[in-house]
Backbone as ProteinMPNN parsed JSONL, in Angstrom:
{"seq_chain_A": "XXXXXXXXXXXXXXXXXXXXXXXXXXXXXXXXXXXXXXXXXXXXXXXXXXXXXXXXXXXXXXXXXXXXXXXXXXXXXXXXXXXXXXXXXXXXXXXXXXXXXXXXXXXXXXXXXXXXXX", "coords_chain_A": {"N_chain_A": [[-63.152, -12.941, 23.137], [-60.109, -14.0, 21.837], [-57.747, -16.683, 22.479], [-55.062, -15.889, 22.127], [-55.193, -13.103, 22.466], [-55.979, -12.948, 25.142], [-53.746, -14.111, 26.356], [-51.788, -12.215, 25.676], [-52.73, -9.971, 27.051], [-52.557, -10.896, 29.692], [-49.798, -11.234, 29.876], [-48.904, -8.582, 29.528], [-49.972, -7.425, 31.839], [-48.482, -8.756, 33.746], [-45.866, -7.892, 33.131], [-46.215, -5.155, 33.601], [-46.814, -5.172, 36.365], [-44.438, -6.222, 37.371], [-42.639, -4.21, 36.65], [-43.583, -2.19, 38.185], [-42.877, -2.986, 40.631], [-44.451, -4.72, 41.976], [-45.952, -7.756, 43.243], [-46.982, -10.828, 41.889], [-46.979, -13.403, 42.715], [-46.763, -14.013, 45.45], [-48.557, -15.1, 47.219], [-49.315, -17.582, 49.55], [-46.715, -18.324, 50.099], [-44.069, -19.451, 52.161], [-43.004, -17.581, 54.752], [-41.47, -18.041, 56.909], [-38.886, -18.949, 56.876], [-35.831, -17.782, 57.614], [-33.842, -15.421, 55.795], [-34.618, -16.284, 53.305], [-35.521, -15.274, 50.105], [-38.441, -13.819, 48.923], [-41.097, -13.191, 46.556], [-42.637, -11.006, 47.376], [-40.828, -9.412, 48.588], [-39.576, -7.796, 46.836], [-37.688, -5.019, 46.036], [-38.555, -1.551, 45.946], [-37.064, 0.464, 44.915], [-35.752, 2.551, 42.315], [-33.566, 1.509, 40.764], [-33.602, -1.298, 41.3], [-36.187, -1.928, 40.42], [-35.949, -1.328, 37.684], [-33.938, -3.145, 36.942], [-35.228, -5.614, 37.425], [-37.337, -5.322, 35.585], [-35.934, -5.192, 33.137], [-34.697, -7.715, 33.026], [-36.977, -9.322, 33.036], [-38.132, -8.52, 30.579], [-36.17, -9.508, 28.819], [-36.414, -12.255, 29.229], [-39.12, -12.782, 28.553], [-39.05, -11.906, 25.942], [-37.694, -13.879, 24.626], [-38.635, -16.12, 22.508], [-38.174, -18.811, 22.283], [-38.389, -19.963, 24.711], [-40.436, -21.746, 27.084], [-43.894, -21.354, 28.239], [-43.911, -21.698, 30.974], [-41.284, -20.957, 31.618], [-41.382, -18.29, 30.846], [-42.875, -17.336, 32.906], [-41.398, -17.274, 35.258], [-40.341, -16.065, 38.463], [-38.798, -12.991, 39.095], [-36.767, -11.47, 41.281], [-35.484, -8.616, 42.602], [-33.126, -7.264, 44.768], [-31.374, -4.769, 46.096], [-29.581, -4.819, 43.924], [-29.023, -7.499, 43.673], [-30.173, -10.474, 42.251], [-32.797, -12.83, 42.444], [-33.941, -15.805, 41.105], [-36.893, -17.578, 40.673], [-39.058, -20.394, 40.348], [-40.56, -22.724, 37.981], [-39.156, -24.468, 35.253], [-38.992, -26.058, 32.006], [-36.752, -27.467, 31.193], [-33.202, -28.173, 31.517], [-31.801, -26.586, 29.757], [-33.467, -24.343, 29.431], [-33.364, -23.346, 32.014], [-30.641, -22.624, 32.208], [-30.543, -20.707, 30.153], [-32.189, -18.659, 31.166], [-30.851, -18.001, 33.527], [-28.452, -17.104, 32.389], [-29.343, -14.809, 30.996], [-30.171, -13.188, 33.137], [-27.733, -12.926, 34.518], [-26.211, -11.576, 32.64], [-27.403, -9.069, 32.708], [-27.461, -8.347, 35.455], [-24.942, -8.855, 36.338], [-21.999, -10.842, 36.961], [-22.042, -13.085, 39.699], [-24.154, -11.881, 40.968], [-26.573, -13.187, 40.845], [-28.936, -15.425, 42.06], [-29.903, -18.596, 41.532], [-32.8, -20.215, 41.813], [-34.375, -21.835, 40.35], [-36.354, -24.598, 39.25], [-36.368, -27.695, 37.499], [-38.976, -29.084, 35.8], [-41.26, -31.443, 34.471], [-43.838, -30.65, 34.114]], "CA_chain_A": [[-61.742, -12.66, 23.037], [-59.418, -15.251, 21.54], [-56.721, -17.097, 23.434], [-53.869, -15.073, 21.943], [-55.438, -11.804, 23.086], [-55.968, -13.14, 26.59], [-52.349, -14.331, 26.735], [-51.078, -10.945, 25.571], [-53.192, -9.116, 28.151], [-51.965, -11.434, 30.921], [-48.369, -10.928, 29.825], [-48.732, -7.146, 29.755], [-50.239, -7.183, 33.258], [-47.341, -9.276, 34.484], [-44.754, -6.967, 32.905], [-46.525, -3.921, 34.307], [-46.684, -5.362, 37.806], [-43.016, -6.382, 37.681], [-41.977, -2.915, 36.531], [-44.066, -1.347, 39.278], [-42.363, -3.533, 41.88], [-45.509, -5.489, 42.619], [-45.767, -9.205, 43.209], [-48.149, -11.616, 41.535], [-46.846, -14.779, 43.143], [-46.37, -14.127, 46.838], [-49.584, -15.762, 48.001], [-49.056, -18.954, 49.944], [-45.304, -18.604, 50.295], [-43.656, -19.569, 53.55], [-42.109, -16.492, 55.131], [-40.871, -18.387, 58.184], [-37.483, -19.312, 56.717], [-35.022, -16.566, 57.581], [-32.891, -15.299, 54.706], [-35.19, -16.711, 52.031], [-36.091, -14.157, 49.365], [-39.736, -14.107, 48.318], [-41.499, -12.186, 45.571], [-43.165, -9.797, 48.001], [-39.707, -8.642, 49.113], [-39.018, -7.002, 45.738], [-37.451, -3.631, 46.424], [-39.259, -0.61, 45.09], [-36.217, 1.552, 44.45], [-35.726, 2.638, 40.856], [-32.563, 0.614, 40.175], [-34.084, -2.68, 41.375], [-37.348, -2.049, 39.524], [-35.462, -1.358, 36.303], [-33.231, -4.408, 36.749], [-36.261, -6.647, 37.297], [-38.046, -5.088, 34.337], [-35.063, -5.538, 32.009], [-34.554, -9.173, 32.999], [-38.289, -9.852, 32.631], [-38.253, -8.29, 29.131], [-35.268, -10.428, 28.125], [-36.985, -13.599, 29.323], [-40.369, -12.828, 27.769], [-38.709, -11.682, 24.539], [-37.107, -15.095, 24.056], [-39.771, -16.954, 22.097], [-37.826, -20.232, 22.343], [-38.686, -20.439, 26.054], [-41.816, -22.197, 27.328], [-44.732, -20.459, 29.038], [-43.418, -21.818, 32.356], [-40.071, -20.141, 31.716], [-41.791, -16.882, 30.765], [-43.556, -16.962, 34.144], [-40.562, -17.35, 36.461], [-40.306, -14.85, 39.273], [-37.521, -12.28, 39.127], [-36.815, -10.637, 42.474], [-34.25, -7.836, 42.732], [-32.94, -6.587, 46.051], [-30.061, -4.134, 46.211], [-28.74, -5.241, 42.806], [-28.911, -8.953, 43.639], [-31.378, -11.038, 41.643], [-33.157, -14.21, 42.743], [-34.856, -16.384, 40.121], [-37.691, -18.659, 41.264], [-40.116, -20.944, 39.512], [-40.319, -23.984, 37.291], [-38.896, -24.452, 33.817], [-39.192, -27.406, 31.468], [-35.507, -28.161, 30.854], [-31.954, -27.578, 31.988], [-31.433, -25.551, 28.789], [-34.224, -23.135, 29.781], [-32.809, -22.856, 33.277], [-29.379, -21.966, 31.889], [-30.826, -19.516, 29.345], [-32.726, -17.615, 32.042], [-29.766, -17.572, 34.405], [-27.523, -16.326, 31.568], [-29.942, -13.492, 30.733], [-30.122, -12.431, 34.389], [-26.332, -12.629, 34.817], [-25.777, -10.558, 31.683], [-27.937, -7.769, 33.117], [-27.164, -8.036, 36.857], [-23.514, -9.002, 36.563], [-21.572, -12.109, 37.551], [-22.084, -13.144, 41.157], [-25.328, -11.173, 41.487], [-27.791, -13.938, 40.541], [-29.186, -16.666, 42.774], [-30.805, -19.409, 40.706], [-33.63, -21.148, 42.565], [-35.275, -22.439, 39.375], [-36.4, -26.056, 39.26], [-36.749, -28.297, 36.235], [-40.152, -29.92, 35.979], [-41.889, -31.79, 33.198], [-45.111, -29.904, 34.073]], "C_chain_A": [[-61.018, -13.981, 22.796], [-58.275, -15.479, 22.517], [-55.448, -16.247, 23.331], [-54.026, -13.713, 22.612], [-55.39, -11.9, 24.601], [-54.538, -13.329, 27.082], [-51.563, -13.028, 26.705], [-51.462, -10.0, 26.702], [-52.572, -9.585, 29.462], [-50.483, -11.101, 30.991], [-48.12, -9.455, 30.117], [-48.989, -6.791, 31.219], [-49.057, -7.628, 34.105], [-46.134, -8.35, 34.337], [-44.982, -5.665, 33.66], [-46.316, -4.08, 35.805], [-45.224, -5.533, 38.207], [-42.3, -5.037, 37.634], [-42.41, -1.962, 37.64], [-43.587, -1.853, 40.631], [-43.401, -4.315, 42.647], [-45.252, -6.971, 42.462], [-47.065, -9.884, 42.829], [-48.098, -13.008, 42.152], [-46.517, -14.967, 44.604], [-47.372, -14.878, 47.695], [-49.177, -17.185, 48.306], [-47.59, -19.286, 50.129], [-44.996, -18.599, 51.778], [-42.632, -18.494, 53.872], [-41.352, -16.824, 56.413], [-39.395, -18.743, 58.074], [-36.644, -18.049, 56.605], [-34.034, -16.577, 56.42], [-33.432, -15.699, 53.354], [-35.873, -15.521, 51.357], [-37.395, -14.604, 48.724], [-40.161, -12.936, 47.447], [-42.035, -10.91, 46.208], [-42.065, -8.933, 48.626], [-38.996, -7.85, 48.02], [-38.869, -5.568, 46.206], [-38.165, -2.699, 45.451], [-38.379, 0.561, 44.661], [-36.065, 1.444, 42.928], [-34.755, 1.642, 40.222], [-33.031, -0.839, 40.194], [-35.304, -2.901, 40.482], [-36.896, -2.175, 38.081], [-34.718, -2.659, 36.004], [-34.226, -5.553, 36.559], [-36.973, -6.529, 35.962], [-37.199, -5.514, 33.134], [-34.858, -7.043, 31.9], [-35.853, -9.812, 32.528], [-38.477, -9.684, 31.121], [-37.385, -9.251, 28.336], [-35.829, -11.844, 28.126], [-38.21, -13.722, 28.425], [-40.089, -12.655, 26.283], [-38.109, -12.893, 23.85], [-38.225, -16.081, 23.753], [-39.449, -18.443, 22.094], [-38.125, -20.824, 23.721], [-40.156, -20.8, 26.2], [-42.583, -21.15, 28.133], [-44.299, -20.519, 30.502], [-42.196, -20.932, 32.563], [-40.418, -18.653, 31.671], [-42.41, -16.402, 32.078], [-42.703, -17.092, 35.401], [-40.578, -16.007, 37.185], [-38.885, -14.291, 39.27], [-37.623, -11.29, 40.281], [-35.467, -9.934, 42.616], [-34.237, -7.117, 44.066], [-31.515, -6.084, 46.118], [-29.082, -4.639, 45.153], [-28.526, -6.738, 42.7], [-30.238, -9.53, 43.182], [-31.561, -12.482, 42.095], [-34.176, -14.643, 41.709], [-35.577, -17.554, 40.769], [-38.731, -19.127, 40.265], [-39.689, -22.23, 38.852], [-40.096, -23.728, 35.808], [-38.96, -25.888, 33.323], [-37.908, -28.149, 31.144], [-34.313, -27.448, 31.476], [-31.503, -26.454, 31.06], [-32.171, -24.25, 29.085], [-33.667, -22.508, 31.054], [-31.52, -22.07, 33.021], [-29.615, -20.674, 31.11], [-31.318, -18.365, 30.215], [-31.637, -17.094, 32.972], [-28.758, -16.713, 33.633], [-28.05, -14.925, 31.295], [-29.85, -12.611, 31.979], [-28.694, -12.015, 34.722], [-25.797, -11.544, 33.893], [-26.205, -9.164, 32.132], [-27.561, -7.372, 34.541], [-25.675, -8.113, 37.174], [-23.187, -10.333, 37.231], [-21.564, -12.034, 39.082], [-23.281, -12.466, 41.776], [-26.642, -11.903, 41.237], [-27.825, -15.215, 41.374], [-30.247, -17.422, 41.999], [-31.514, -20.433, 41.585], [-34.663, -21.8, 41.646], [-35.216, -23.956, 39.498], [-36.881, -26.546, 37.904], [-37.874, -29.281, 36.508], [-40.761, -30.217, 34.632], [-43.242, -31.115, 33.037], [-45.252, -28.97, 35.184]], "O_chain_A": [[-61.286, -14.971, 23.477], [-57.892, -14.589, 23.276], [-54.833, -15.927, 24.348], [-53.096, -13.224, 23.254], [-54.825, -11.031, 25.266], [-54.157, -12.77, 28.111], [-50.764, -12.761, 27.603], [-50.606, -9.305, 27.248], [-52.111, -8.766, 30.258], [-49.974, -10.729, 32.048], [-47.213, -9.121, 30.88], [-48.294, -5.944, 31.778], [-48.679, -6.956, 35.064], [-45.454, -8.06, 35.321], [-44.065, -5.131, 34.283], [-45.709, -3.221, 36.444], [-44.81, -5.047, 39.259], [-41.452, -4.753, 38.48], [-41.679, -1.034, 37.989], [-43.852, -1.231, 41.66], [-43.247, -4.548, 43.846], [-44.431, -7.389, 41.645], [-48.123, -9.566, 43.371], [-49.097, -13.726, 42.111], [-46.018, -16.031, 44.969], [-47.041, -15.261, 48.817], [-48.743, -17.915, 47.415], [-47.256, -20.458, 50.304], [-45.584, -17.842, 52.55], [-41.527, -18.494, 53.33], [-40.657, -15.963, 56.951], [-38.714, -18.831, 59.096], [-36.736, -17.326, 55.613], [-33.458, -17.616, 56.097], [-32.77, -15.476, 52.341], [-36.701, -14.845, 51.966], [-37.449, -15.641, 48.064], [-39.645, -11.827, 47.585], [-41.896, -9.833, 45.628], [-42.341, -7.847, 49.136], [-37.925, -7.293, 48.259], [-39.819, -4.971, 46.713], [-38.351, -3.028, 44.28], [-38.878, 1.541, 44.107], [-36.232, 0.371, 42.347], [-35.102, 0.995, 39.233], [-32.871, -1.545, 39.198], [-35.432, -3.954, 39.857], [-37.394, -3.021, 37.339], [-34.861, -3.212, 34.913], [-34.083, -6.362, 35.643], [-37.19, -7.532, 35.282], [-37.718, -6.138, 32.207], [-34.847, -7.588, 30.796], [-35.836, -10.736, 31.716], [-38.935, -10.611, 30.453], [-37.808, -9.757, 27.297], [-35.725, -12.554, 27.125], [-38.317, -14.658, 27.633], [-40.813, -13.2, 25.45], [-38.023, -12.932, 22.623], [-38.699, -16.789, 24.641], [-40.351, -19.264, 21.921], [-38.117, -22.044, 23.887], [-41.015, -20.232, 25.526], [-42.005, -20.19, 28.642], [-44.317, -19.501, 31.195], [-42.092, -20.236, 33.574], [-39.812, -17.851, 32.381], [-42.465, -15.2, 32.335], [-43.236, -17.027, 36.508], [-40.803, -14.957, 36.582], [-37.909, -15.025, 39.424], [-38.457, -10.386, 40.264], [-34.431, -10.588, 42.736], [-35.201, -6.453, 44.445], [-30.567, -6.866, 46.189], [-27.906, -4.861, 45.439], [-27.913, -7.208, 41.741], [-31.298, -9.13, 43.663], [-30.607, -13.259, 42.126], [-35.156, -13.942, 41.459], [-34.938, -18.429, 41.354], [-39.219, -18.352, 39.442], [-38.61, -22.761, 39.116], [-40.755, -22.889, 35.195], [-38.981, -26.826, 34.121], [-37.951, -29.343, 30.848], [-34.396, -26.294, 31.897], [-30.894, -25.482, 31.508], [-31.582, -23.172, 29.005], [-33.522, -21.29, 31.149], [-31.336, -20.978, 33.559], [-28.965, -19.662, 31.372], [-30.907, -17.221, 30.022], [-31.515, -15.887, 33.179], [-28.265, -15.714, 34.155], [-27.294, -13.956, 31.355], [-29.497, -11.435, 31.891], [-28.459, -10.888, 35.157], [-25.017, -10.691, 34.317], [-25.466, -8.195, 31.96], [-27.362, -6.189, 34.817], [-25.202, -7.52, 38.144], [-24.001, -10.881, 37.975], [-21.133, -11.041, 39.668], [-23.421, -12.47, 42.999], [-27.713, -11.317, 41.394], [-26.865, -15.986, 41.39], [-31.366, -16.936, 41.832], [-30.904, -21.398, 42.045], [-35.705, -22.263, 42.111], [-34.17, -24.527, 39.807], [-37.695, -25.899, 37.246], [-37.746, -30.187, 37.331], [-40.785, -29.36, 33.748], [-43.745, -31.017, 31.918], [-46.265, -28.277, 35.282]]}, "name": "protein", "num_of_chains": 1, "seq": "XXXXXXXXXXXXXXXXXXXXXXXXXXXXXXXXXXXXXXXXXXXXXXXXXXXXXXXXXXXXXXXXXXXXXXXXXXXXXXXXXXXXXXXXXXXXXXXXXXXXXXXXXXXXXXXXXXXXXX"}
């Protein structure tokens, strides 16, 4: 199997798990900080699943974003979205936050993205 096929399969698994309300990145996260939203706290109600799925599709559909940006975590809880992960530039960070805000609404997005060169 070539690299492109493997990447597409991995992406489809990630989209499927996000739409099903599952978490791929909760392992090793510190749950001891009260009030901190983690990927395993994704709500499984239909509205939050659909919101997460739509934001994920918008991010993955933007081919100008890096693989790191495509892999950020999108966590929806009661209509409020938290973005977590690493991106390669401030422009990517803004683009992802803008996509989430467009779909979740102003004031409903918490941006916890960090800019990292790798």
